[in-house]
C-alpha positions as MATLAB code, in Angstrom:
seq = 'XXXXXXXXXXXXXXXXXXXXXXXXXXXXXXXXXXXXXXXXXXXXXXXXXXXXXXXXXXXXXXXXXXXXXXXXXXXXXXXXXXXXXXXXXXXXXXXXXXXXXXXXXXXXXXXXXXXXXXXXXXXXXXXXXXXXXXXXXXXXXXXXXXXXXXXXXXXXXXXXXXXXXXXXXX';
ca = [
      -8.397   53.480  -30.861;
      -8.745   54.588  -27.023;
      -7.886   51.590  -24.737;
      -9.781   51.273  -21.570;
      -9.073   49.904  -18.222;
     -11.075   49.259  -14.917;
     -10.008   48.258  -11.604;
     -11.027   45.104   -9.835;
     -14.414   46.078   -8.075;
     -14.002   46.508   -4.234;
     -14.112   44.033   -1.648;
     -17.954   43.402   -0.794;
     -19.146   45.542    2.341;
     -18.566   42.511    4.939;
     -14.669   42.580    4.960;
     -15.041   45.055    7.709;
     -16.230   42.633   10.130;
     -12.799   41.410    9.943;
     -10.617   44.690   10.448;
      -9.781   43.565   14.095;
      -9.494   40.099   14.175;
      -5.803   40.490   14.398;
      -6.143   42.149   17.839;
      -9.345   40.385   18.939;
      -9.865   37.410   17.104;
     -13.141   36.714   18.718;
     -14.214   40.130   17.723;
     -15.128   37.946   14.041;
     -18.727   36.808   13.411;
     -18.757   32.743   13.889;
     -19.275   31.446   10.283;
     -22.799   29.878    9.429;
     -23.756   26.514   10.337;
     -23.827   23.771    7.761;
     -26.510   23.053    5.452;
     -28.520   19.690    6.592;
     -31.466   18.357    4.297;
     -32.292   19.538    0.852;
     -31.102   23.108   -0.889;
     -31.169   24.335   -4.407;
     -28.235   25.253   -6.428;
     -28.337   26.397  -10.063;
     -31.826   25.515  -10.850;
     -31.328   21.824   -8.941;
     -32.364   20.391   -5.885;
     -29.277   18.977   -3.543;
     -29.516   16.900   -0.519;
     -26.616   16.593    2.168;
     -27.869   13.103    2.650;
     -25.108   10.706    2.042;
     -27.854    7.993   -0.171;
     -27.511    6.697   -3.076;
     -30.626    6.949   -5.312;
     -32.305    4.084   -6.649;
     -32.357    3.424  -10.514;
     -36.329    3.646  -10.274;
     -35.735    7.081   -8.352;
     -33.433    8.265  -11.583;
     -36.187    6.415  -13.810;
     -33.933    3.615  -14.936;
     -34.979    0.192  -15.404;
     -32.840   -2.230  -12.847;
     -31.179   -4.904  -14.504;
     -30.220   -6.965  -11.605;
     -32.638   -8.198   -8.736;
     -33.388   -5.913   -5.942;
     -32.910   -6.710   -1.772;
     -29.835   -6.332    0.329;
     -28.145   -9.613   -0.425;
     -26.845   -8.529   -3.553;
     -24.156  -10.875   -5.170;
     -22.238   -8.162   -6.621;
     -19.246  -10.221   -8.408;
     -21.616  -12.215  -10.152;
     -23.927   -9.095  -10.719;
     -21.014   -7.616  -12.300;
     -19.936  -10.028  -14.348;
     -22.982  -10.669  -15.501;
     -23.702   -7.750  -16.785;
     -20.577   -7.207  -18.167;
     -20.898  -10.205  -20.433;
     -24.275   -8.686  -21.691;
     -22.603   -5.445  -22.258;
     -19.996   -7.305  -24.453;
     -23.262   -8.958  -26.286;
     -24.473   -6.025  -27.167;
     -21.917   -4.501  -28.569;
     -21.019   -6.978  -30.883;
     -24.800   -6.891  -31.493;
     -24.895   -2.849  -32.239;
     -21.645   -3.864  -34.343;
     -23.732   -6.152  -36.738;
     -26.423   -3.461  -36.899;
     -24.681   -1.178  -37.859;
     -23.431   -3.291  -40.398;
     -26.762   -5.046  -41.838;
     -29.427   -2.098  -40.642;
     -27.593    1.317  -39.469;
     -30.846    3.345  -39.594;
     -31.794    0.888  -36.571;
     -28.906    1.229  -34.178;
     -30.710    4.177  -31.781;
     -32.612    0.812  -29.863;
     -29.178   -0.798  -29.132;
     -27.464    1.952  -28.308;
     -29.889    2.814  -25.426;
     -29.604   -0.964  -24.489;
     -25.740   -0.696  -23.890;
     -26.783    2.978  -22.203;
     -28.836    1.307  -19.910;
     -26.300   -1.530  -18.961;
     -23.511    0.985  -18.237;
     -26.126    3.096  -15.955;
     -27.165   -0.316  -13.977;
     -22.642   -0.870  -13.833;
     -22.161    2.272  -12.612;
     -25.020    2.272  -10.091;
     -23.531   -1.603   -9.078;
     -20.133    0.008   -8.871;
     -21.418    3.140   -6.959;
     -22.985    1.177   -4.018;
     -19.794   -0.740   -3.608;
     -18.096    3.121   -2.812;
     -18.566    2.799    1.105;
     -17.447   -0.798    1.350;
     -14.118    0.844   -0.526;
     -13.923    3.101    1.730;
     -13.951    1.425    4.583;
     -11.419   -1.024    3.294;
      -9.377    1.877    1.856;
      -9.514    3.711    5.210;
      -8.184   -0.334    7.183;
      -5.714   -0.612    4.838;
      -4.274    3.557    5.435;
      -4.458    2.540    8.935;
      -2.731   -0.700    9.046;
       0.162    0.989    6.910;
       0.302    3.770    9.829;
       0.796    1.159   12.600;
       3.466   -0.767   10.260;
       5.122    2.120    9.826;
       5.182    3.003   13.569;
       6.045   -0.236   14.826;
       8.956    0.375   11.968;
       9.781    3.820   13.858;
       9.928    1.898   17.056;
      12.211   -0.738   15.986;
      14.681    1.646   14.227;
      15.033    4.166   17.416;
      15.732    0.909   19.744;
      17.927    0.039   17.372;
      19.804    3.292   16.914;
      19.441    3.242   20.912;
      21.442    0.102   21.490;
      23.675    1.043   19.089;
      24.686    4.543   20.990;
      24.435    2.686   24.600;
      27.059    0.089   22.777;
      28.905    3.335   21.611;
      29.275    5.120   24.778;
      30.005    1.932   26.810;
      32.883    1.516   24.049;
      34.296    5.039   24.892;
      33.893    4.748   28.321;
      35.891    1.462   28.263;
      38.348    2.995   26.336;
      38.649    6.342   29.128;
      39.100    3.881   31.688;
      41.434    1.899   30.037;
      43.647    5.103   29.692;
];
């Protein structure tokens, strides 16, 4: 049995555009501009807009009230209680009428989708709070570093003063 081997394919021809880059960095072409708007990828259309699509846009029934003034804590708790109730009902259905479990599973799926959407709508707030926390920690670390430098400077000045006094005393 003869073994076959093949080498890697040659690089794409545009590598030649960068052959003089080390001598003249401006000789390389500019990178393409970022994509804006919608674009196709793997037979799906995506968008660069950072907008959370509504549940209705996704074809899912919304179980919590619509509008800008949603009490997230209350709605998440309510959906969580509803989810627990539906899971218990699913257990009962699986024991008593196992052939009728599909409807319960779909209801649980709907509740999960609503929970997931509510949590995703909180992501910007989470990102902002995380950024604030990171910046506060950086400020705290810098203040600590400044205090440490001041303390070490005072120690060095005291050491120099003591050394000068020792030299003057002899």
